[in-house]
N, C-alpha and C positions, 0 to 999 in steps of 0.2 A: 503493499499500500504506500502511495506517495504521501509523505508527511505534509500536512496542511501548512500553508504559510500564512494563514490568517488564524491566529489562536483566539479563542473566546476570552473576554476579559475575566479576571479573577473575581471581581465583584461588581455589583451594579449600583452601589451607593456608598457614601462615606459620611463620617459624622464630624462635626466640629462642635465640642461642647454638647449641649443638649439637642442640637439641631442635626437633622438627617437630610442629606442632599442626594437625591437620586439622579444619576447620570442622564436617564432618559428625559427628565424634566429639564435638565440643564441644556441638553441638545435642542430641545423645542425652544427654549428661551433664546439660545444662541442663534437659531434660525430666524426667530422673530426679530432679533436686533439687526441681523444682516439684511433681512427683507425691507426693514424700515429704512435703513441707510440707503441701500441700492434704490429702493422705490422712490425715496424722496429725491435723490439726485436726478433720476429719469424724469420725475414729475416736474421738478424745477426747470429742467432742460426744455421742457414743452411749454414753459410759460406759467407753470403753477406756483402758487405761494409756498415758501418754505414752511415747514412745520405741519402742513395739512396732512401728510401721510401718517405722522406720528399721532395726530389728533384722531384720525379715523381708526388707527390701530387700536386705541383705547376701547373701542366699541367691537371692532371686527375680530380681534384676537379671541377674547372670552367667547364671543359667539361661535367662532370657528372651533374652539375646544369642545364647546357643548355639542355642536353639530357633529364633530368627528366622533365623539364618544357615543352619542345616540346611534349614529349609522352603524358603528361597531357592535353595539349591544343588540340593536334590532336585527342585524344580519348574522349574529353569532349568539343567539339567545341561550343555547344549551349550557354554556359555561356558568350562566347566571340563574337561569330559571328552570333548567332541566333537572334531571335526577342527580342529586349530589351537587347541584350548583349552589352558588353563594350569591344571593341578590345584592348584598351589601357590596360585593366586589366590583359591581358596575361602577361604583364611585371611585375606584382605585386607578385613577388615570396614569399614576406613576409606574404601574406595572405594565404599561403598554396597552395598545388598543385604541387608536384614533383613526377612523375611517377618513381618508382624504377627501372622498366625494362629499360627505356630510360636512367636513370642516370648510371646504371651499363654498358649498351651497349656502350654508347659514352665515358664514363670514361675509359672503358676498351680498347677501341681503342686508345685513347689519351695516356694511360699508355703504351701500347705496342710500339708505336713509340718513346716515350720518353725513355723507358727502352732499346731500342736497342743500345743506346749509351753506357750504362753502362755494358750491358751483355758482350761486347767485353773485358772489363777490368777484370771482375772477374769470367767470364765463367759460370755463373749461368743462366739457361734457364728462359725464361719468365713464363714457366709453373710452375716452382718451386717458382717464385716470386709471381704468382697468388695464389698458395697454401698457401704461407705465409700470404698473405693479407685477404684470405676468412674470417677467424673468426673475424678479425678486422673490416671488412665491416659489418658483422652481429651486432657487438657491436655498430657501428656507426648508423645503422638503428634503433636499439633498443632505443638508446638515441634520435634520431631525431623524433621518433614517438610521443614523449611527446610534441613536438611542435604542433601536432594536438590537443592535450588536451588543451593547452593554447588557441587554436583558436576555441575551441568548435566544432571540426569537427571530422569526421571519427568515427562515432558511428554507432551501428547497430539497430536491431529491438527492440521494447519495451521490457523491462525486469523488473520484480519485484524480485530482489534478493539482498543480502548484498553487492555484488561487482558491482551493477548497477551504471551507470554514470548519474548524474542528469544534465539535460539541463534546465535551468530556463524558466518557462513558457511553457515547452513542455512535460516534463515527465522524466522517467528513461529508459536508454537504455543500450544495450550490449557495453561495452567499448572496442571495436575492436581494438582501437589503443593499449591498454594494452595487449590484447591477442597476437597481432603481436609482441610487444616488448618482452614479455616473450618467444615466440616461437623462436625469433631470439637469444636471450641469450642462450636458451637451445641448440640450434644447435652449436652456437659458443663454448660452453663448451664441447660438444660432439666432435667437430672437433679438439679441442685442447687436450682433455684428452684421447681420445680412441686410444691407442697406435697402434693397428693393422693397422690403417689408414696409418702410415708411411711406410708400405710395398707396398702401391699402386703405380702405375706408376705416374710420375710428371703430374700435372694437374688434378689429380683425386679428390683431396680435394676441389678444386674450383668447380669442376663439381658437387660434392656431395652437396656443399653449394647451387648450383642452384636448384638441385633436391629436397632437403629437404625444402628449403624456399618456392618453388613453391607448394609443397605439402600442407604446412600449409596455405599459402596464398590463394590457391584454396578454401579451406573450410572457411576461414575467409571472402572471398569475398561473399559468399552465405548468410552471416549474414548482410552485409552492406545494407543501405537503401538510400544512397546518389544517386544522378543522375549519370547515367553512360551509355555509348553506349552499345547497346545489339545486339547480333547476334543469331538469332533463339531463342530470348527470354532469352538468357543467357548473363550475363555480360561479356564484353570483356576481363577483367582481369582473369576471370575464364577460358576462352578459352586459353589465354596467359599462365596461369599456367599449364594447361593440356599439352599444346605443349612443354613448357620448361621442365616439369617434365619427360615427355615421352622421348624427346631428350636427356636429360642428363643421364637418366638411361640406355638408349640404348648404349650411348657413354661409360658409365662406364663399361657395360658388355663387350662390343666388345673391348675396350682398354686393358682390363686385359687379354683377350685372345690373342690379337695380339702382344702385347709388351712382349718380353721374358725376359727383365731385369728389375726387380722391383727396387724401390727406397730402398737403404740401411738404 
């Protein structure tokens, strides 16, 4: 057997005095900080006022955490409400389990309502705000995925390769947390560096983020072996990825045809 080059962390938390710090939560916080900084720079470059992104984050981040947890619990109910499950564990977000679809959905709703107060002052549409934030969200997701590494979760089928993830006492597996992190960074770089995207109509960059992330996530889901809800024998997140990729792609095509005035 090839020795894994990616060892599992020895611990998922540490203590300073009476306080316990979970690496999963710290990764999420680090992702939020990076997303706020990058998103703010992109938003200001488009003519937005400094500080708006951090103001919106006050509402969007908690809503995203709640939405992510709700999606996870609803789509994986057995661990909490099935036989031998612990309903209280549904509140233990530091143990992992934030569904990105729920986080983006509820976070976006909260951001929309919070942003409506600012759009009247600077005249920049929410679509452009979302475009500014799309690559930043991907970077946050990439950083947050390392929280799964610290929790020894989110790995795939058995694998004997130099990049395999070693889970003590179980073997070596596909490091799907790393696959997704790399995919998110790749999309973020593409959205920020590919200049022709600037000519698309407002909202297209965010829609492209949804489409490209869904494309990669769909493939990654087929490697995962953790418990998940199935529909016709296929993981629920695969169906979600297919639906979102198809919907986002159709929207991109139709929006470019129906909107006459492109973004300068």
